[in-house]
DSSP file (Angstrom, degrees, kcal/mol; ACC not computed):
  #  RESIDUE AA STRUCTURE BP1 BP2  ACC     N-H-->O    O-->H-N    N-H-->O    O-->H-N    TCO  KAPPA ALPHA  PHI   PSI    X-CA   Y-CA   Z-CA
    1    1 A M              0   0    0      0, 0.0     2,-0.3     0, 0.0     0, 0.0   0.000 360.0 360.0 360.0 128.4   31.5   28.8  -37.6
    2    2 A S        -     0   0    0      0, 0.0     2,-0.5     0, 0.0     0, 0.0  -0.698 360.0-128.7-103.0 153.4   27.9   29.8  -37.6
    3    3 A V        -     0   0    0     -2,-0.3     2,-0.0     2,-0.0     5,-0.0  -0.852  28.2-121.7 -99.2 130.4   25.0   28.0  -39.2
    4    4 A S     >  -     0   0    0     -2,-0.5     4,-1.7     1,-0.1     5,-0.2  -0.324  18.8-119.2 -69.6 154.7   22.8   30.0  -41.5
    5    5 A R  H  > S+     0   0    0      1,-0.2     4,-1.4     2,-0.2    -1,-0.1   0.876 110.4  55.7 -61.9 -39.2   19.1   30.3  -40.6
    6    6 A S  H  4 S+     0   0    0      1,-0.2    -1,-0.2     2,-0.2     3,-0.1   0.886 110.1  44.1 -65.9 -37.9   18.0   28.8  -43.9
    7    7 A S  H >4 S+     0   0    0      1,-0.2     3,-1.0     2,-0.2    -1,-0.2   0.809 109.2  57.8 -76.6 -27.4   20.0   25.6  -43.4
    8    8 A A  H 3< S+     0   0    0     -4,-1.7    -1,-0.2     1,-0.2    -2,-0.2   0.804 112.7  40.4 -69.5 -28.2   19.0   25.3  -39.7
    9    9 A H  T 3< S+     0   0    0     -4,-1.4    -1,-0.2    -5,-0.2    -2,-0.2   0.123  85.0 136.9-106.9  19.7   15.3   25.2  -40.8
   10   10 A A    <   -     0   0    0     -3,-1.0     2,-0.1     1,-0.1    -3,-0.1  -0.324  61.5-100.5 -65.1 149.7   15.7   23.0  -43.8
   11   11 A R        -     0   0    0      1,-0.1    -1,-0.1    -2,-0.0    -2,-0.0  -0.413  35.4-111.0 -72.7 146.3   13.1   20.3  -44.2
   12   12 A W        -     0   0    0     -2,-0.1    61,-0.2     1,-0.1    -1,-0.1  -0.499  34.6-112.1 -72.5 143.9   14.0   16.7  -43.1
   13   13 A P    >>  -     0   0    0      0, 0.0     4,-1.6     0, 0.0     3,-0.5  -0.356  30.1-105.5 -72.1 160.9   14.3   14.2  -45.9
   14   14 A L  H 3> S+     0   0    0     59,-2.5     4,-2.7     1,-0.2     5,-0.2   0.869 117.1  56.7 -54.6 -43.8   11.8   11.4  -46.2
   15   15 A E  H 3> S+     0   0    0     58,-0.3     4,-2.3     1,-0.2    -1,-0.2   0.870 105.4  51.2 -62.2 -37.1   14.1    8.7  -44.9
   16   16 A R  H <> S+     0   0    0     -3,-0.5     4,-2.0     2,-0.2    -1,-0.2   0.906 112.0  46.2 -67.3 -40.9   14.7   10.6  -41.6
   17   17 A V  H  X S+     0   0    0     -4,-1.6     4,-2.6     2,-0.2    -2,-0.2   0.909 112.8  50.3 -67.2 -42.3   11.0   11.1  -41.0
   18   18 A L  H  X S+     0   0    0     -4,-2.7     4,-2.8     2,-0.2     5,-0.2   0.906 109.6  50.9 -62.2 -41.6   10.3    7.4  -41.8
   19   19 A F  H  X S+     0   0    0     -4,-2.3     4,-2.2    -5,-0.2    -1,-0.2   0.919 112.8  45.9 -62.5 -44.1   13.0    6.3  -39.4
   20   20 A G  H  X S+     0   0    0     -4,-2.0     4,-2.2     2,-0.2    -2,-0.2   0.900 113.6  48.9 -65.0 -41.5   11.6    8.5  -36.6
   21   21 A L  H  X S+     0   0    0     -4,-2.6     4,-2.4     2,-0.2     5,-0.2   0.916 111.9  48.6 -64.7 -43.9    8.0    7.3  -37.3
   22   22 A A  H  X S+     0   0    0     -4,-2.8     4,-2.3     1,-0.2    -2,-0.2   0.904 112.1  48.9 -64.3 -41.5    9.0    3.6  -37.4
   23   23 A G  H  X S+     0   0    0     -4,-2.2     4,-2.3    -5,-0.2    -1,-0.2   0.899 111.6  49.3 -64.7 -40.4   11.0    4.0  -34.1
   24   24 A T  H  X S+     0   0    0     -4,-2.2     4,-2.3     2,-0.2    -2,-0.2   0.925 113.0  45.9 -65.1 -45.2    8.0    5.8  -32.4
   25   25 A V  H  X S+     0   0    0     -4,-2.4     4,-2.2     2,-0.2    -2,-0.2   0.877 112.2  51.8 -67.3 -36.8    5.5    3.1  -33.5
   26   26 A T  H  X S+     0   0    0     -4,-2.3     4,-2.2    -5,-0.2    -2,-0.2   0.925 111.3  46.6 -65.2 -44.2    7.9    0.3  -32.5
   27   27 A L  H  X S+     0   0    0     -4,-2.3     4,-2.2     1,-0.2    -2,-0.2   0.896 112.2  50.5 -64.4 -39.7    8.4    1.8  -29.0
   28   28 A A  H  X S+     0   0    0     -4,-2.3     4,-2.4     1,-0.2    -1,-0.2   0.892 108.9  53.0 -63.4 -38.5    4.6    2.3  -28.7
   29   29 A S  H  X S+     0   0    0     -4,-2.2     4,-2.3     2,-0.2    -2,-0.2   0.910 108.0  49.8 -62.4 -43.2    4.1   -1.3  -29.7
   30   30 A V  H  X S+     0   0    0     -4,-2.2     4,-2.1     1,-0.2    -2,-0.2   0.922 111.4  48.8 -62.5 -44.0    6.5   -2.5  -27.0
   31   31 A A  H  X S+     0   0    0     -4,-2.2     4,-2.5     1,-0.2     5,-0.2   0.905 111.7  49.3 -62.6 -40.8    4.7   -0.4  -24.3
   32   32 A L  H  X>S+     0   0    0     -4,-2.4     4,-2.8     2,-0.2     5,-1.6   0.852 108.2  53.9 -68.2 -34.3    1.3   -1.8  -25.5
   33   33 A V  H  <5S+     0   0    0     -4,-2.3    -1,-0.2     3,-0.2    -2,-0.2   0.929 114.3  41.8 -62.8 -44.3    2.6   -5.3  -25.3
   34   34 A V  H  <5S+     0   0    0     -4,-2.1    -2,-0.2    -5,-0.2    -1,-0.2   0.900 126.9  31.0 -69.8 -41.2    3.7   -4.8  -21.7
   35   35 A L  H  <5S+     0   0    0     -4,-2.5    -3,-0.2    -5,-0.2    -2,-0.2   0.762 133.7  11.9 -92.8 -27.2    0.6   -2.9  -20.6
   36   36 A V  T  <5S-     0   0    0     -4,-2.8    -3,-0.2     1,-0.3    -4,-0.1   0.785 114.2 -26.0-118.7 -67.8   -2.2   -4.2  -22.7
   37   37 A S    > < -     0   0    0     -5,-1.6     3,-1.6     1,-0.1    -1,-0.3  -0.994  39.8-124.1-159.1 145.1   -1.8   -7.4  -24.8
   38   38 A P  G >  S+     0   0    0      0, 0.0     3,-1.9     0, 0.0     4,-0.2   0.666 101.2  81.5 -65.9 -14.4    0.9   -9.5  -26.5
   39   39 A W  G >  S+     0   0    0      1,-0.3     3,-1.7     2,-0.2     4,-0.3   0.712  72.8  76.6 -63.6 -18.9   -1.1   -9.1  -29.7
   40   40 A F  G X> S+     0   0    0     -3,-1.6     4,-1.1     1,-0.3     3,-0.7   0.566  71.7  82.4 -71.6  -5.3    0.5   -5.7  -30.2
   41   41 A L  H <> S+     0   0    0     -3,-1.9     4,-2.2     1,-0.2    -1,-0.3   0.789  80.4  66.9 -63.2 -26.1    3.6   -7.5  -31.3
   42   42 A L  H <> S+     0   0    0     -3,-1.7     4,-2.4     1,-0.2    -1,-0.2   0.858  94.7  56.3 -60.9 -34.5    1.8   -7.6  -34.7
   43   43 A L  H <> S+     0   0    0     -3,-0.7     4,-2.0    -4,-0.3    -1,-0.2   0.924 107.0  47.5 -63.8 -44.1    2.1   -3.9  -34.8
   44   44 A A  H  X S+     0   0    0     -4,-1.1     4,-2.1     1,-0.2    -2,-0.2   0.890 111.8  51.4 -63.5 -38.5    5.9   -4.1  -34.5
   45   45 A G  H  X S+     0   0    0     -4,-2.2     4,-2.4     2,-0.2    -2,-0.2   0.893 107.2  52.7 -63.6 -40.1    5.9   -6.8  -37.1
   46   46 A F  H  X S+     0   0    0     -4,-2.4     4,-2.1     2,-0.2    -2,-0.2   0.892 108.3  50.9 -62.0 -40.9    3.9   -4.6  -39.5
   47   47 A V  H  X S+     0   0    0     -4,-2.0     4,-2.0     2,-0.2    -2,-0.2   0.930 110.5  49.1 -62.4 -45.5    6.5   -1.8  -39.0
   48   48 A G  H  X S+     0   0    0     -4,-2.1     4,-2.2     1,-0.2    -2,-0.2   0.901 109.9  50.8 -61.9 -42.1    9.3   -4.2  -39.8
   49   49 A V  H  X S+     0   0    0     -4,-2.4     4,-2.2     1,-0.2    -1,-0.2   0.908 110.6  49.6 -61.8 -42.4    7.6   -5.5  -43.0
   50   50 A N  H  X S+     0   0    0     -4,-2.1     4,-2.1     2,-0.2    -1,-0.2   0.849 107.9  53.7 -67.9 -33.3    7.1   -1.9  -44.1
   51   51 A Q  H  X S+     0   0    0     -4,-2.0     4,-2.1     2,-0.2    -1,-0.2   0.932 111.2  45.3 -65.3 -43.9   10.7   -1.0  -43.5
   52   52 A W  H  X S+     0   0    0     -4,-2.2     4,-2.7     1,-0.2     5,-0.3   0.864 109.5  56.4 -66.1 -34.6   11.8   -3.9  -45.7
   53   53 A L  H  X>S+     0   0    0     -4,-2.2     4,-2.7     1,-0.2     5,-0.7   0.913 108.1  47.7 -61.8 -41.9    9.2   -3.0  -48.3
   54   54 A Y  H  X5S+     0   0    0     -4,-2.1     4,-1.3     3,-0.2    -2,-0.2   0.907 112.8  48.8 -65.5 -40.8   10.8    0.5  -48.5
   55   55 A V  H  <5S+     0   0    0     -4,-2.1    -2,-0.2     1,-0.2    -1,-0.2   0.922 120.0  36.3 -64.1 -44.5   14.3   -1.0  -48.8
   56   56 A L  H  <5S+     0   0    0     -4,-2.7    -2,-0.2    -5,-0.1    -1,-0.2   0.870 133.3  21.8 -80.0 -37.8   13.4   -3.4  -51.5
   57   57 A V  H  <5S-     0   0    0     -4,-2.7    -3,-0.2    -5,-0.3    -2,-0.2   0.723  95.5-121.1-105.7 -26.8   10.8   -1.4  -53.6
   58   58 A G  S  <<S+     0   0    0     -4,-1.3     2,-0.3    -5,-0.7    -4,-0.2   0.510  85.8  65.9  94.5   5.7   11.6    2.2  -52.7
   59   59 A A        +     0   0    0     -6,-0.7    -2,-0.2    -9,-0.1    -1,-0.2  -0.987  49.9 175.3-156.1 148.7    8.1    2.9  -51.4
   60   60 A C     >  -     0   0    0     -2,-0.3     4,-2.3    -3,-0.1     5,-0.2  -0.918  50.2 -93.9-143.5 168.3    5.9    1.9  -48.5
   61   61 A P  H  > S+     0   0    0      0, 0.0     4,-2.0     0, 0.0     5,-0.2   0.898 125.0  48.8 -54.6 -42.5    2.4    3.1  -47.4
   62   62 A A  H  > S+     0   0    0      1,-0.2     4,-2.7     2,-0.2     5,-0.2   0.899 110.1  51.2 -65.8 -39.3    3.9    5.6  -44.9
   63   63 A S  H  > S+     0   0    0      1,-0.2     4,-2.3     2,-0.2    -1,-0.2   0.889 109.2  50.7 -66.4 -37.2    6.3    7.0  -47.5
   64   64 A L  H  X S+     0   0    0     -4,-2.3     4,-2.1     2,-0.2     5,-0.2   0.913 112.4  46.4 -65.4 -41.8    3.5    7.5  -50.1
   65   65 A V  H  X S+     0   0    0     -4,-2.0     4,-3.1    -5,-0.2     5,-0.4   0.933 113.7  48.2 -65.6 -45.9    1.4    9.3  -47.5
   66   66 A L  H  X S+     0   0    0     -4,-2.7     4,-1.9     1,-0.2     6,-1.2   0.874 111.9  50.0 -64.2 -37.3    4.3   11.5  -46.4
   67   67 A K  H  X S+     0   0    0     -4,-2.3     4,-1.1     4,-0.2    -1,-0.2   0.933 118.4  37.7 -65.6 -45.2    5.3   12.4  -49.9
   68   68 A R  H  < S+     0   0    0     -4,-2.1    -2,-0.2    -5,-0.2    -1,-0.2   0.894 122.7  40.6 -76.3 -39.5    1.8   13.4  -50.9
   69   69 A A  H  < S+     0   0    0     -4,-3.1    -3,-0.2    -5,-0.2    -2,-0.2   0.883 134.1  16.9 -78.1 -38.8    0.7   15.1  -47.7
   70   70 A F  H  < S-     0   0    0     -4,-1.9    -3,-0.2    -5,-0.4    -2,-0.2   0.459  94.4-123.3-117.2  -3.8    3.9   16.9  -46.9
   71   71 A G     <  +     0   0    0     -4,-1.1    -4,-0.2    -5,-0.4     2,-0.2   0.783  46.8 170.7  67.6  27.5    5.8   16.9  -50.1
   72   72 A L        -     0   0    0     -6,-1.2    12,-0.4    -9,-0.1     2,-0.3  -0.477  20.4-145.4 -72.9 141.1    8.9   15.3  -48.6
   73   73 A G        -     0   0    0    -61,-0.2   -59,-2.5    -2,-0.2     2,-0.3  -0.786  11.2-117.5-108.8 153.2   11.5   14.1  -51.0
   74   74 A S        -     0   0    0     -2,-0.3     6,-0.1     3,-0.3     9,-0.0  -0.664  13.9-167.6 -88.9 139.6   13.8   11.1  -50.8
   75   75 A V  S    S+     0   0    0     -2,-0.3    -1,-0.1     2,-0.1    -2,-0.0   0.778  93.1  44.8 -88.0 -33.9   17.5   11.4  -50.6
   76   76 A V  S    S+     0   0    0      1,-0.2     3,-0.2     2,-0.1    -1,-0.0   0.888 126.2  27.8 -78.8 -41.7   18.1    7.7  -51.3
   77   77 A Y    >   +     0   0    0      1,-0.1     3,-1.3   -19,-0.1    -3,-0.3  -0.562  69.0 153.6-119.3  65.5   15.6    7.4  -54.2
   78   78 A P  T 3  S+     0   0    0      0, 0.0    -1,-0.1     0, 0.0    -4,-0.1   0.796  78.1  42.3 -68.0 -26.6   15.5   10.9  -55.8
   79   79 A D  T 3  S+     0   0    0     -3,-0.2    -2,-0.0     3,-0.0    -3,-0.0   0.196  81.6 133.0-105.3  16.6   14.5    9.6  -59.3
   80   80 A H    X   -     0   0    0     -3,-1.3     3,-2.4     1,-0.1    -6,-0.1  -0.398  67.4-118.7 -65.9 143.5   12.0    7.0  -58.1
   81   81 A P  T 3  S+     0   0    0      0, 0.0    -1,-0.1     0, 0.0    -2,-0.0   0.782 114.2  53.1 -55.8 -28.7    8.7    7.1  -60.1
   82   82 A S  T 3  S+     0   0    0    -24,-0.1     2,-0.1     2,-0.1    -2,-0.1   0.377  82.4 124.5 -88.8   7.1    6.7    7.9  -56.9
   83   83 A A    <   -     0   0    0     -3,-2.4     2,-0.4     1,-0.1   -10,-0.1  -0.400  66.2-118.3 -68.5 141.3    9.0   10.9  -56.0
   84   84 A V              0   0    0    -12,-0.4   -10,-0.1     1,-0.1    -1,-0.1  -0.637 360.0 360.0 -79.2 133.3    7.2   14.2  -55.5
   85   85 A R              0   0    0     -2,-0.4    -1,-0.1   -12,-0.1    -2,-0.0   0.362 360.0 360.0-112.6 360.0    8.3   16.8  -58.0
């Protein structure tokens, strides 16, 4: 079974990009804690707070930027007022 070109190059949904961004920032935070200062644990805490904000409200600062800058749409909250149309 072959995958068509259009589906192979389909855009990622907002949640997938947010998950990747949160994971990258969390890993960077851990590296900075080990190499620079324990104060970088605040960065990991900020990521966690924003993830819960997205779960509870349906939007977080990163999701708003990604929606407006790249036009990414949500799979989980397709009819949310902040959804890009």
